[in-house]
N, C-alpha and C positions, 0 to 999 in steps of 0.2 A: 504494499500499500504506500502510495506516495506521501511523504511527510509534508505537512502544511508549512507554509512560510512563516517563520517567526519574525515579529517586528524587530527592527534594529534600533537599539538605544545607543546614543553617543553622549559622552560627558566631556565638556570642554572647560578649560581654565584660562582666565585672563588675570588681571591684577587682583590678587586675593591671597588669603592665608591657607586655603585648601580645606577649611573647617566644614564648609557645606558639602563638599565631596565626601568627606569622612563621615558625614551623617548618613550617607547612603550605605557605606560599609558598616556603619554601626547598626544597621537594620538586622544583622546577624541572621536569625532563623527566617525572618520575613524575606530577606534577600535571596535565600535559596528558592523560595516560592516564585519570586519575581524572575530569577534567572531561568526558571523552568518554563516561563511563559514568553520570554523575550531573548533576543541575542544581544549581549553586551558587546557591541562592535567596536567601540572606541572609548576607553576609560583608562588613561595613562596612570592614574593614581592606583589602579588595581592590577593592570596588566599592560605589558609592552606590545601585546598582540593587537594589531589594528586591522579591521575589516573595512574595505572601501565602502563609501556611501553610494547612493543616497540613504539617509537615515529617517526612520519613521518618527523618532522623537529625539531631540537634542536638549540636554540640560546644560545650561551655561552658568558658570560661576565666575565672578570677578567683574571689575569695571574696565572701561577703556581709558588707558592712560598714555599710550604711545601711538605714533602714526602707524606703526606696523600692525598693532592690534585693531586700529580703526579700519584697516583693510581686511584683516583676517576675519573679523566678525561677519563681514559680507559673504565671505566664502563659506562660513559655517551656516549662514542663513540660506544660501542657495542649495546647500547639501541636505537641508532639513525640511521634512514635511511639516513638522510642528517644532516650535522652539519655546522652551520655558526657561526663564531666568530664575536662579535660586540664590537667595541670600541678599543681605544689605548692599554688598558691593555691586552686584549685578542689577539690583532694582533701584538703587539710589546713589551709587558712586562710592559707598563705603566710607570708612574712616579716612581713607586717602583723599576724599573729597574736601577735606579741610584746606587743601591747597587752593581750592576754588575761591576762597575768601581773601587770599593774599597773593603776593608776587612769587610764583613758583621758581623764578630765576634766583631769588634771594635764598630760597631753601637749598637749591642745588649747589650754590656757591659756598654755603656753609657746610653741607654734608659731604660733598665730594671733593677730593684733591684736584681732580681734573674735570670740572663741570662741563667743559667744552665737548667732552666725549658722551655726555648724557643727552639722549634724544627723547624728549618727553613732551606731552601736551600741557597746555596751561591749566587744563581742567581734567578732573577725573569724573567721568560721566557714566550713567546707566546704559545698559545694552539697548534699551528701548529708545534712547536718543539717537541711535544709529541705524537700527533695523526694526522691522515689525516683530513684535513679541506676542505669542499666543496666550501666555499667562505669566504672571509674576508671583513667585512664592517668597514671602518676606521672612526675615529672621536673621539673627547673628549669634549662633548659626541657626539654620532652619530646623524645624521640628521634623524628625524622621517619619512620624506617623502621617503628617501632612504631605511629606514627599511621596510616600507610598500611595496616598490618596490621589495625588496629582498624576503619578505614573499610571495608576490603574484607570483613572478617568480618561486620560487621553488615548490609552490603548483600547478603551471600550467606547471611544467616540462620544463621550459625554462631558459635561462641564464639571470641574472639580468642586467639591463641597468644602470650601475653606471659609471660616468666619471672617467678617470684616468689622465686627463690633469691637469694643474696647476691652482692655485687660480688666477693667472694673467688673465686667460680667463674670469673668473667670474667678475673681475674688469672691463674689457673691456665691458662686457655685461651690467654692471650697470652704465657705464659711469664715473667710478671713475678716478680721476687724480692719476697717479702713485706717491705714497708717497716717493719712493726712488729717482725718477728723479726730482720731483717738490720740495720736502722738505728735501731731504737728510736723510730720516728716514729709518733705517735698516728694511728690510722686508723679511720674509721667503717665501712669495708668489710664487716666481719663481720656487721653488723646492718642494712646498707643494701641495698635491692632493686637488682638488676642493671638495666642499661639504657644505661649510658654507655660500655660496653666498657672499664671500668677506666681511664678517661682519666687521672685524677690519679695513681694509683699507677704508671702507665706512665712518668710523669715524676718518679718518686721523691718524690711528695708523698702525704700521707695523704688518703683519701676524706673529703669534706665532708658526705656524706649527702644529696646533691641529690635522690635518688629516693625518699627516705623509708624507713620501716622495711620490711624484708623480711617474709616470712611467718614468724611465730613467732620473732622476734628475741630472743636472749639478751643483753639490754642490761646486766643486772647483771654478767654475766661479763666483758663488754667493759670496763665501768667499772672493775672490779677490776684488769684488766690495765693499763689506763691509769694507775691509781694506782701500780702497780709501775714505770711509766715516769717517775714524778715529777709527774704531772698532779694539781693540787689540785681541791678541790670546786668552786670558782668557775669554773674552766676547763671542768670536766665539764658544768656547767650550760650554759655558753655553747656547747659542742660540740653539745648536743642541741637548742638553741634557735636554729636557723638557718632554712632554707627550709621545713622541715617541723616547726616548733616545736610545733604543736598536734596532730600525729599522735599517737594515743593512746599508743603504746609510747614514743615520744620524750618526750612530755609527762610521763608518769608517772616516767620515769627522771630527768628533769631536776628534778622536784619532790622526788625522793628525796634529791638532793644539795644542795638549796637550804637555806641557813643563815639 
């Protein structure tokens, strides 16, 4: 009996720390099931073996920071039937997008002995700023269960079921006491997309915004609340400029408080 064609999965890396790719390897037992349904055709983090495209689904980690990568992402897009970006770097430019608010030449002149040999772009940008993206999976790193849901959804030709509400909903479901109300601890939870199961608030720490802005975040209201807690303008800017500094909602709010 002729064996049915298995969909080809490719995983690509751009400017990033590899943490989101490792989330796929961290699936362990679940990964065995996934591997039985698909052909992992290109995944340099796991194997040096490469199967030529085209690919049914490409997962892209990392931001675009060099002219070479700006060209390479178009090659990946052309070779991919569906393209999903994974993680804060790929969806909003990542922590390296802090360069976007300053002069990148000043950074390279300080860090590198021979900055003239460094070929880099002035900004670190999301993959969607360069090519069409079928879906963006947020997180720093991503949630492995959400990743499996996305892979399963696209291979089944359906829309992924990923929440767009805030971390506050996860806090309520876990029965967490609100750290801002009860302890006066600044927390990004009200404007951050769910996905971590309210990990930090569960340990009486404020949310750091790892999953980026939720759908329609009221960042102005949160900033006003933080001011009532004694947070100054400088620290407000820093709060919005972390893993998802160049996500539009966080970027605009940080610029509003920049002096």
